[in-house]
C-alpha positions, 0 to 999 in steps of 0.5 A, spaced: 888 012 769 890 019 772 897 018 770 895 016 763 890 023 762 896 027 765 900 024 760 896 025 754 894 033 757 902 034 756 903 031 750 897 036 747 900 042 750 907 040 748 904 039 741 900 046 741 908 049 744 911 045 737 907 048 732 907 055 735 915 055 735 915 052 729 910 057 725 916 062 729 921 060 726 918 058 719 917 065 718 924 068 722 920 072 726 925 073 732 933 073 731 937 072 738 938 077 742 932 080 740 928 083 745 920 082 744 915 087 746 908 083 747 901 086 747 897 083 752 890 086 753 889 080 758 884 076 754 886 069 752 889 070 746 894 075 749 895 071 755 897 065 751 902 069 747 906 072 753 906 065 756 909 062 750 914 067 749 916 066 756 917 059 755 921 059 750 925 065 751 931 061 752 930 057 746 929 063 742 935 067 746 929 073 746 928 077 752 920 078 753 917 085 755 909 087 756 905 092 754 898 094 756 893 100 755 887 101 759 882 104 754 878 108 759 871 104 756 869 099 760 870 103 767 871 097 772 872 091 767 878 095 764 881 096 771 880 089 772 884 087 766 889 092 768 890 088 775 890 082 772 896 084 767 900 087 772 899 081 776 901 076 771 907 080 769 910 080 776 909 072 777 912 072 770 917 076 772 916 080 765 917 088 765 911 091 763 909 098 761 901 100 762 898 107 759 891 110 760 888 113 754 881 116 753 880 112 746 872 115 745 875 122 746 880 121 741 875 117 736 870 123 737 876 128 736 879 125 730 872 123 726 874 115 727 870 108 730 872 107 736 875 101 734 880 104 729 881 109 734 884 104 740 888 101 734 892 107 732 893 109 740 895 102 741 900 102 736 903 108 737 904 107 745 907 100 742 912 104 738 914 108 744 915 103 749 919 099 744 924 104 743 924 104 751 925 097 752 930 097 745 926 092 743 927 089 735 920 086 735 913 087 737 909 081 738 901 082 737 896 076 739 892 074 732 890 068 731 887 063 726 879 065 727 882 073 726 885 072 720 879 068 717 874 074 719 879 079 716 879 075 709 871 075 709 871 082 711 876 084 706 872 080 701 865 083 703 867 089 702 871 089 696 878 087 695 884 085 691 889 079 692 892 083 698 886 084 702 884 076 701 891 074 703 889 076 710 894 078 716 901 077 714 905 073 720 911 078 719 910 086 717 916 090 719 917 089 726 910 086 728 910 079 728 904 074 729 906 068 733 898 065 734 897 066 726 897 058 726 893 056 731 885 057 732 882 061 738 879 053 741 886 051 741 889 057 745 883 056 750 884 049 751 892 050 752 890 055 758 885 051 761 889 044 760 894 048 765 888 051 769 890 059 767 885 064 767 884 070 763 880 076 762 873 076 757 871 083 754 864 084 754 864 087 748 867 082 744 859 079 744 857 085 742 855 085 735 856 093 734 861 091 729 861 088 723 867 084 724 863 082 731 857 080 726 863 076 722 865 072 729 859 071 733 855 070 727 857 068 721 863 063 722 859 059 726 853 058 722 857 056 716 862 051 720 856 048 724 852 048 717 857 047 711 864 045 713 867 044 720 873 046 717 871 053 713 876 057 717 882 053 715 879 053 707 878 060 708 886 061 710 888 056 704 885 060 699 888 066 703 895 063 703 894 062 695 892 069 694 898 072 698 902 068 694 900 071 687 899 078 690 907 078 692 908 074 685 905 081 682 908 085 686 915 082 684 914 083 677 911 091 678 917 092 681 922 089 676 918 093 670 919 100 674 925 099 676 927 099 668 923 105 666 923 109 672 920 108 680 914 114 678 913 114 671 912 108 665 912 108 657 905 108 655 907 102 650 911 098 655 905 100 660 898 098 655 901 091 653 901 088 660 896 084 663 890 088 666 891 085 673 899 087 672 898 094 670 894 095 677 900 093 681 904 097 676 900 103 678 899 101 686 907 101 685 908 108 683 903 111 687 907 108 692 914 110 690 911 117 689 908 118 696 912 113 700 906 109 703 899 107 700 895 106 706 889 111 703 890 108 696 884 104 694 881 101 688 878 107 686 884 111 685 887 105 681 882 105 676 882 112 676 889 112 673 887 106 669 882 109 666 885 115 664 885 115 656 891 115 651 894 115 647 895 123 648 897 128 653 894 132 657 890 126 661 890 127 669 887 123 676 888 127 682 890 122 687 892 122 695 898 126 698 898 132 693 899 127 688 897 127 680 897 121 675 899 124 668 898 121 662 902 124 656 903 122 649 909 117 651 909 116 659 905 115 665 907 118 670 906 120 678 907 127 680 907 131 687 902 137 686 901 141 692 895 145 692 893 149 698 886 153 699 885 160 697 882 164 703 882 172 702 887 176 706 892 171 707 900 173 706 903 169 701 906 162 703 910 158 698 910 151 698 914 146 695 916 139 696 924 137 697 926 130 696 930 127 702 938 127 703 942 124 708 945 130 711 939 135 712 940 142 715 933 145 717 932 152 717 932 156 723 929 162 720 922 164 723 918 164 716 922 158 713 919 151 716 920 144 714 915 139 715 914 132 714 909 131 707 908 123 708 905 125 714 899 129 710 892 126 710 886 131 709 890 135 705 893 142 706 890 150 706 893 156 708 887 160 712 885 163 719 883 159 725 877 155 725 873 152 731 876 145 733 884 147 730 889 143 735 897 142 735 900 136 737 905 138 742 912 134 744 910 127 747 904 126 743 899 131 747 894 135 743 892 143 745 886 146 742 889 152 738 884 157 742 887 154 748 895 155 745 893 162 743 891 164 750 897 161 753 901 165 749 898 171 751 896 173 743 891 179 744 884 177 743 883 181 737 889 179 733 887 171 734 882 171 727 888 175 723 894 170 724 895 165 719 895 158 720 897 152 715 893 146 717 892 139 715 884 138 716 883 141 723 890 139 725 895 145 725 902 144 722 904 152 723 901 157 726 906 162 722 910 166 727 909 162 733 910 154 732 909 148 729 906 142 731 911 136 733 907 131 729 909 134 722 917 135 725 922 131 720 924 125 724 930 120 721 923 116 717 921 122 713 922 121 706 918 127 703 920 135 705 914 140 705 917 147 705 913 153 707 916 159 707 913 167 708 914 171 701 912 179 701 908 181 694 915 183 692 918 176 692 922 177 699 922 173 704 918 175 711 922 180 716 923 177 722 919 181 726 913 181 722 909 175 723 902 179 723 901 181 717 894 178 715 893 183 709 898 182 704 896 176 699 894 169 697 897 163 694 895 157 690 899 153 686 905 147 685 910 152 687 907 158 690 913 163 688 
C-alpha cells in the first residue's frame, strides 16, 4: 500500500515538474549556457522556483544563482527568512547574494507605498546582481493566482487590453516559470517532498487592495460561483493579450509608414477608435522611450484634440506635447523649466543619442539621461528634502553635501540647482547626480548649459553668480 502511495506521489510530482518545464520551453525562457538569477524570499513560491530551477539546470543547460532582500520591515521574522534562504542555498550549493534595505524609509523619502518601494529596490538589486553573476535571465515566482489577482486589480482600477492581459511570462530579461501553476499546486508539491518554507505574516493582512482580492474576493468567488474562477479569468486574460499584441502590431505598421512620432490626420481619423488609441500610445512610447507613466487619461487627451485645424495641443509626461495641425498629429519634446527670480540663465535642450558619444568636460555644460526625468525639471535654489544620488545608488541630502563640500553657509542658498522634483540632477558649479548620468541604455540626452546675458558660456571660475537672469522655454537660448 505504501509503495502505491509513493508511486502516486512521484507521478504527481513528475507531472508538476513537466508542466513547468513545458511552460519554460513553450515561452523560450532560457537558452543553453544562460545564467539564471532566482529571486528568493523564502516563501513557498520562491522556494519552489529555486528547487525546480536547480533540478532542471542540467536539462535546460543553465547555471542557477539566487538573490534575497531583507526589507528591514518585519524584524525577527525577516531575519528568520534570511537565515532560511542562506541555509537552503548552502544545501543546494547555489551562490547567493543578500541585500539589506530600509524600505519604509525609502518609501517615505520618495512618497511611495511600502509595496511599491520594496518592488523598486528589489528589482534594482536584482539587476545589479544579475550583472555581477553575468546572468542573462532573472526568474521571479509569480504564479496563476498572482496573475488572476493582477487582472482583477487592473479591471477594477480601469484598464485596457494590456492590463487585462495580466502578467506576461517573459518581459525583457525577467522570466516567470510558475505562471502555469497555482499556489495550491505549489504548496502540494513542497509538502509531498516534506520541504518547508517561510510564511510572511503580512500576506494575511488586508491593508493592501491586492491582499483583499487574494484573501477575501477570490476565495469567495471560488467557493460560491465557480471553483475554476481563476482558470477562467486567465483564459480571458490570454485572449486580451492576443488582441493587445495584434493592435500593437497594426499600430506599429501604420507608424512605420508615416513616422514614428507623427501621422497624417487623414490617415489617423479613418482608423477604428480602438486602433487610434494604440497609435497614440505607440507615438508617445517612440518619443519618450518608455510608457510607464502613460495612462488612459493621457491617451484620451490626445484623442480629444479637435480637428481639422492647427494649434491644438495636449501636455504629456516626460516633457512631451501632442500637437495637432492641419495635416499632422505629432508628439514633440518641449522642455520647460520653472521660473525663479535671481537665477542664472541655463539653456536646456534634448539631443538624440548617437552611437559615438563625447560627453562634455566643460564644468558648466552637462549631459543627463533625459528618459529618467519623472516629475518635471526646475531651475531653482535649494529646498528642504533635496537630495542627490551618489555612485553605488546611495542617497545624500543636499544640505549634507554642501556641508561636506565646505560651502560657506551664507552662499548655500545662492547656488542654483537643476532638479527633478526633489531629486537634484546638478548642483551648478559642483557635481551631478549619478542617477541621471549617461549610460549605454540612454536614448535621449538632456544638455544643460549655463549662459551669460550676452550669450557667452559661464566662465570656469564662476559658479556662484546667482543674480544673472532666468530662463524659460524649449531652447533656453
